[in-house]
N, C-alpha and C positions, 0 to 999 in steps of 0.2 A: 748199854744197848747198841748193838751193831746192826745197822741197816744195810740193805743190799746196795743202794745207790745206783747211779748210772755212769758208767765209764770211769768210776773211781777204782781204787786198788781192789776192793772187795769184789766188785762186779767183774773186773778183768780176771781175777783169780778164779771165780766161778766159771767164767767162759773157758778159761784154760783147762779147768778140771773137766768140763763137759767134753771138750775136744779130746782130752786124753782118754776118755772112756772108750773111744773107738779103737785105738790100738791096744788098749788094755784088755778089753773084752775079746778082741780078735786073738791076741796071744794066749789068752786063757782058754779059748774054745777051739782054736784051729785044729788041734790034734784029737779033739773029742769026737764021739760018735754023732751022727746026725740026730739021733734021739736026744742025746744030752744037749746039743746045741739048740735044738728046737724047744726043749723043756726050759732051759735057762732063759733064752730070749723071750719065750712065751710068758714066763712068770714076770720078767722085768717089764714086759709090755702091759701088764695089768696095772701098773702104777697110774696110767692114764684113766682107767676105769675107776680106780680108787679115788682119784682127784675129782672126777665128776660127782661121785657119791658124797665126798667130803663137802664140796661146794653146795650141793643141794641141801645137805643137812646142817651145815655150819651157819648159814646166813638166813635171814628172815624173809628173803625175797627170792623164792625159787624161780620165778619167771625171769629174773635177771641172770640166772645161772643154769639155764637149760643147755644141754650139750649141742649147741648150734654154731659155735665158733669152729673155724677150720681145725684147730688143734683138738677140740673135743670130738669132731668127726674122725680125726686121725686116731685118737685114743680108742674109739670104738672099733675102727677097722683094723688097727694094728694087731691085736691078738688073733683075729680071724686070719689075717695075712700070714702070721708066723706059723700057726698050727695047720693051715691048709696049704701053705706055700703056693697060693694062687698067683700065677704069673701076672695076670692083669692087675690084681690088687696090689701086689708088691711093686710093680712098676708105677702104679698110681701113687703109692706112698713115697716112692723115691722123689716125686715132685712135691707132695703135700708136706714132707719132712722139712722143706724149705721154710714153711710157715712156723714150725717149731723153732728153727734156728733164729728166725727174725724175732720171735717172741722172747727169746733169751737175750738177744742183742739189743733190741729196741724195747727196753723194759720201763719206759718212763712212768707208766701207770702203776708199776709194782715196785718202784724204787724205794719206797718207805717200808717195805716188808722187813721185819726183823729176821736176821739170818738164822736164828735158832727157833723160829716159830713153825708151827704146823702149816700156816698159810704159805710161807716160803717153801717148805718141803714139798707140799702138794702142788706147787707151781713149778719149781725148778726141776725136780727129778723126772716127772712125767715128760716135760718138754725136752729134757736131755735125752731120755730114752727114745722119744719120737724122732729126735735128730739122728741118733746113732743106729738104732736097730734096723731101719730100712737099708742103710748102707751095709751093715753087717750081713744081712740076708744075702746080698749079692757077693760080698767079699768072701764069705765062707762057702759060696757055691750052692747055697740052699735053693736058689732060684736064679734065673738068667735074665739079663736085660734084653728086652725085645722092642726094637724100634716100631714094630707093628702095633704096639700098645699106645703109641702117641695119640691116635684119634680117640681111643676110649678114655685116656687120661684127661684130655681136654673136654670131651663131652660130659664125663662124670663130674668134673670140676665145675663146669658151667651150669650143669643141671643142679648140683648141690647149692651153688651160689644163688641161683634163681629161686629155688625152693626156700632157702633161708631168708632171702629178701621178702618173699611173700609172707613168711612167718613174722618177720619184723613189722610189716605193714599191718597185718591182722591184729597182732598183739598191741601195737601202739594205738591203733584205731579203737580197739576195745577198751584200752586203759583210759583214753581220752573221754569216751562215753561214760565211764565210771568215775571220772574226775580224779583219776590216780596220777601221781607224779612219775610213775614208772615209765621209762622209755627205753626200749632195747635197741641194740645196734649190732646184732650178731653178724660176723664176717665183715663188719664195718661197711655194710652196703648202704646204710642211711646217711652216714657222714664220716669224715676221716677221723682217725684217732692217733695219728703220729705224723711227723713231718713229711715222710715219704708220701703218704696218702693225701696229705694236705696239698702237696705239689700237684697231684692229679686233680684234686678238687678245684684248684684255682684255674685249671684249664677247662674242666667240664664240671661246673658246680651243680650237679644234679644227682640225687640219690640213684643207686644201682648203676647207672651208665658210666659214672666217673671211673669205676674200677676197671672198665674195659681198656683203659690206657695202660694197664699192666700187661696186656697181651704181647707187646714186643719183648718185654722182659721175660715172659714165659717162653716165648719162641726161642730166644737166645739161650735160656737155661736148658731147655730140652735139646736144643741142637748140640750144646756142649756135652750134655750127659750121654747122648747117643751118637756122638761124632764118629767113633770107631765103626759102629754098625752102619751109619749112613755112608761112610767111605766105602765099606765093603759092598753095600748095595749099589752104589754108584759105579764102582769098578766092575761088578758083575754085569750091570746093564750095558756097559761099554763093550765088554767081551762078547756079549750076546749080539750086539749090534755089528 
C-alpha cells in the first residue's frame, strides 16, 4: 500500500507531475483551434464537479462535504469560466487557483490517502486541473489579464468567504442544538487547519477575522500577477500628466 505522504518522494513526484501538466497541455493545445482548446479544457475542468459529487455520495456525512471550500467553489466556477471565457471570472480564478496549489502542497490532512484509491484520484486531479487550467486560459490567449478586475476579484472573494462563514455558524449552531458531533469549518473560517493559518490564528485568535491577516499576501500576489499591466498604467498616467 503506497500512501501519498507529505514532502516524501511520492508527494514530491505528484507535485512535479502536476507542474508538468501546464507545459504539457500547452504544447498539446497551442496549435489547436479555439473550439478544441475550449472543449478539452472544459472537459478537464469537470473533474472538480465530479469530485464534489463523489464526496457527497461516498461518505455518510454530506453536511461535512458540501461544496463550500474555496476549491469546491473553484470547481463550480471553472467550467463556466472556460466555456464562457468571462474575463472577470477567469481573472478571479487566476487568484482562486492559488488555493488549489496550496491544497496540493499542504496536504497534511490527506497524507494517508492511498495512491491508487478513488479518494486520492478525486482529490489530486481536480486540484491539479484547478491549478493549471486558469493559467492555460491566459497562456493560450483565450482570455486576457485585466488589472481592472482586481476590485471584483477581492470583493467576490471576501463576499464568498463571509457567506461561507455564515453557513459554518448556522450549520454548527443547528448541529449543537441537535446534539450532533458534526462541526464544519469550510474555508477554514472557524479555526486554522494548517501551520500557515495557525500562524495567523496566534496573532488574531478569533474565527472569521484571523483570515484577514492574509490580505497583505493577497495584495503581493495580485501585484505580481498584474505587474506588467500596472507598469503600463503607471507609465500612461505619467505621459498624460
